[in-house]
C-alpha atoms as one frame of an Amber mdcrd trajectory, in Angstrom:
protein
  69.202  15.533 -31.360  66.819  18.068 -32.058  65.183  15.685 -34.770  64.811
  13.091 -32.156  63.479  15.626 -29.564  60.757  16.799 -32.300  60.111  13.294
 -33.421  59.529  12.211 -29.612  57.277  15.469 -28.812  55.237  14.561 -32.122
  54.621  11.076 -30.459  54.038  12.187 -27.526  51.523  14.834 -28.632  49.860
  12.230 -30.889  49.501   9.777 -28.240  48.229  12.498 -25.821  45.987  13.667
 -28.504  44.316  10.191 -29.129  43.957   9.571 -25.505  41.911  13.095 -25.528
  39.898  12.258 -28.387  38.808   8.795 -26.906  38.278  10.502 -23.630  36.098
  13.122 -25.155  34.297  10.524 -27.441  33.655   8.356 -24.334  32.348  11.560
 -22.727  29.674  12.635 -25.739  28.577   8.933 -26.087  28.382   8.495 -22.407
  26.046  11.384 -22.006  24.072  10.270 -25.021  23.717   6.861 -23.128  22.698
   8.318 -20.137  20.055  10.284 -21.747  18.573   7.005 -23.344  18.818   4.952
 -20.164  17.020   7.619 -17.712  14.428   8.431 -20.437  13.627   4.581 -20.733
  13.247   4.208 -16.934  11.240   6.989 -16.814   8.775   5.980 -19.452   8.775
   2.506 -17.871   7.899   3.961 -14.596   5.336   6.205 -16.466   3.155   3.163
 -17.356   2.518   2.705 -13.562   2.680   5.944 -12.203   1.073   9.690 -13.182
   3.120  11.451 -10.650   5.620  13.805 -12.552   7.538  14.867  -9.821   8.474
  11.419  -8.869   8.939  10.443 -12.659  11.460  13.613 -12.823  13.335  12.779
  -9.649  14.006   9.046 -10.769  15.168  10.015 -14.202  17.344  13.041 -12.720
  19.182  10.281 -10.190  19.517   7.889 -12.914  21.243  10.121 -15.199  23.488
  11.836 -12.510  24.544   8.513 -11.149  25.255   7.458 -14.976  27.048  10.687
 -15.624  29.274  10.382 -12.652  30.054   6.654 -14.025  31.159   8.717 -17.524
  33.272  11.217 -16.132  35.281   8.693 -14.117  35.637   6.275 -17.304  36.799
   9.410 -19.543  39.329  10.500 -16.807  40.572   6.793 -16.615  41.023   7.169
 -20.247  43.156  10.163 -19.996  45.422   8.163 -17.481  44.051   9.669 -14.548
  44.290   7.546 -11.317  40.559   7.632 -10.414  40.909   5.519  -7.232  40.906
   8.327  -5.275  37.877   9.946  -7.045  35.994   6.815  -6.499  36.734   6.854
  -2.917  35.777  10.471  -2.481  32.401   9.842  -4.628  31.583   6.984  -2.271
  32.240   8.726   0.640  30.102  11.739  -0.484  27.367   8.975  -1.489  27.526
   7.561   2.096  27.303  11.051   4.294  24.760  11.935   1.916  22.727   8.499
   2.416  23.278   8.903   6.448  22.111  12.467   6.340  19.091  11.747   4.143
  18.562   8.469   5.727  14.916   8.839   6.553  13.897  10.681   3.308  15.737
   8.277   1.140  13.772   5.248   2.768  10.222   7.184   2.000  11.748   7.485
  -1.540  12.811   3.960  -1.847   9.215   2.923  -0.111   7.519   5.246  -2.600
   9.112   3.535  -5.429   8.212   0.081  -3.821   4.609   0.947  -3.646   4.474
   1.988  -7.694   6.578  -1.256  -8.535   4.473  -3.615  -6.292   1.215  -1.773
  -6.547  -0.442  -3.070  -3.649  -2.938  -0.343  -3.933  -3.620   2.513  -6.690
  -5.508   5.874  -6.315  -9.231   5.439  -5.489  -8.785   2.055  -3.488  -9.964
   2.195   0.315  -7.071   0.778   2.210  -5.856   0.380   5.655  -2.172   1.234
   5.827   0.384   3.197   8.041  -2.379   3.148  10.901  -5.065   4.729   8.623
  -8.205   3.767   6.846  -9.053   5.624   4.003  -9.461   6.135   0.491  -5.753
   6.669  -1.517  -5.843   9.965  -3.055  -1.862  10.312  -4.222   1.092   8.013
  -4.105   3.639  10.662  -3.747   7.610  11.109  -3.787   8.134  11.016   0.120
   4.416  10.728   1.350   0.867   9.257   0.176  -2.187  11.233   1.017  -5.455
   9.352   2.241  -9.163  10.678   2.715 -10.914   9.112   5.496 -14.373   8.603
   5.379 -15.224  11.763   7.364 -13.471  13.589   4.653  -9.925  14.230   6.579
  -6.855  14.447   4.553  -3.833  12.208   6.103  -0.421  12.584   4.696   1.431
   9.538   5.663   5.022   8.700   5.202   5.897   5.711   2.358   8.214   4.234
   4.986   5.138   3.764   7.345   3.305   2.375   4.809   5.650  -0.381   3.762
   6.727  -1.142   6.967   3.381  -2.493   8.219   0.560  -4.541   6.925  -1.650
  -3.196   4.022  -5.219  -4.179   3.569  -6.884  -3.401   0.530 -10.390  -3.569
   0.508 -11.006  -2.366  -2.843  -8.798  -5.144  -4.656 -11.287  -7.559  -5.055
 -15.002  -6.833  -6.921 -16.564  -8.553  -4.193 -16.640  -8.765  -0.285 -18.332
 -10.874   2.387 -20.591  -9.182   4.900 -20.339 -10.765   8.417 -23.397 -10.322
  10.443 -24.230 -11.961  13.671 -28.136 -11.768  14.962 -29.055 -13.486  18.393
 -32.552 -14.663  19.173 -34.353 -15.875  22.246 -33.796 -19.645  22.942 -37.636
 -20.095  22.798 -37.657 -18.940  19.372 -38.392 -20.993  16.586 -34.894 -21.611
  14.712 -36.295 -22.915  11.634 -38.558 -19.755  11.678 -35.922 -17.813  12.138
 -33.865 -19.042   9.396 -36.534 -18.730   6.690 -37.071 -14.839   7.905 -33.225
 -14.192   7.391 -33.608 -16.133   3.763 -36.387 -13.841   3.000 -34.670 -10.932
   4.010 -31.577 -11.912   1.674 -33.818 -12.311  -1.020 -35.531  -9.328  -0.721
 -32.309  -7.225  -0.791 -31.331  -6.926  -4.537 -27.649  -6.207  -3.933 -26.939
  -9.408  -2.407 -25.025 -11.570  -4.610 -26.342 -14.955  -5.390 -23.026 -16.520
  -6.410 -21.349 -17.000  -3.995 -24.565 -18.427  -1.932 -25.011 -16.542   1.227
 -23.974 -18.669   4.685 -26.719 -19.037   7.172 -25.611 -20.778  10.068 -26.136
 -21.400  13.970 -22.821 -20.757  15.080 -23.222 -20.291  18.739 -25.434 -20.963
  22.030 -24.453 -17.914  23.916 -25.265 -17.065  27.321 -28.336 -14.804  26.752
 -29.460 -16.106  22.775 -28.957 -18.149  19.863 -26.362 -16.662  17.549 -26.960
 -16.753  13.641 -24.121 -15.877  11.654 -25.298 -14.446   8.008 -22.430 -14.074
   5.341 -23.980 -12.490   2.205 -21.713 -11.653  -0.532 -21.997  -7.996  -2.416
 -20.298  -6.196  -4.683 -17.375  -4.146  -3.106 -18.986  -0.711  -3.958 -22.229
  -1.609  -2.558 -20.742  -3.183   0.996 -21.725  -0.587   3.491 -24.930   0.295
   2.212 -26.038  -2.793   1.857 -24.582  -3.785   5.357 -26.760  -0.969   6.559
 -29.544  -1.906   4.855 -29.760  -5.769   6.112 -29.268  -5.013   9.787 -32.210
  -2.291   9.570 -34.513  -4.966   7.482 -33.415  -8.013   9.783 -34.392  -5.827
  13.278 -38.017  -4.954  11.260 -38.753  -8.346  10.109 -37.977  -9.746  13.620
 -40.089  -7.405  15.219 -42.877  -7.831  12.863 -42.775 -11.495  13.325 -42.312
 -11.992  16.923 -38.693 -12.573  17.084 -37.008 -11.691  20.002 -33.687  -9.914
  20.248 -32.973 -10.502  23.742 -30.932  -8.072  26.120 -28.462  -9.481  28.223
 -29.683 -11.386  31.141 -28.405 -12.340  34.626 -30.287 -14.598  37.068 -29.908
 -13.294  40.685 -31.297 -15.638  43.211 -31.739 -14.437  46.549 -31.671 -16.772
  49.818 -32.613 -15.637  53.118 -31.183 -17.518  55.843 -33.437 -18.097  58.904
 -33.024 -16.020  62.166 -30.748 -17.560  64.735 -32.218 -17.405  68.402 -30.136
 -15.731  70.782 -29.136 -17.418  74.000
């Protein structure tokens, strides 16, 4: 009997010993694999973003999730019922997610901005109700600098939740101008003067060719639509220069830019005699 019990104990020890060895092996290998995967994801994101804080955060989150999976797998190998543990971990994750809903939304939006790349640092964009130059895409927020040199910090969720207009995405932009002239002015002469102004401005691109068209017979003027193309970086200086040059050219050539006018007709009723 003693030999039978001793043999049973040895067999039990061997079985449990193998389970412990397997569990330890799963744990060690799992940690190694988790480190490799988190590092790979960090390097993959590192090609598109230089924000070290965001990279560390993503690596830490990925590594932590994988470690939890490894621990559950190791305990399962030991014969531990992990169903309740998985439920507890899921409930805890749900509670944390609800508590940090807004923050996690901003984090997820930040990752989307990095992966989809609707803009990058240095671009001039309009997003989240603000227009400015992108300075930084952070973990929770992005920072813009407005043309009057104000720093605006915008939650990433507000950016991805609306339209994003990237004015720097293309190498060239079209300037849309409207010039109104008097109905009595010679339209052919006006057109030629506009062409001359555009030709003198070296920053106006030849291709695509500028559009010059009589687009509207308005209440007080004949409106020319003038749409030249320029390099994106030269948009505002060229726009300002063209408006000034066009005004001076019109003035020197007798072309009138009319003021808003109203015709007032005065009628005087004849006096009515009294009975």
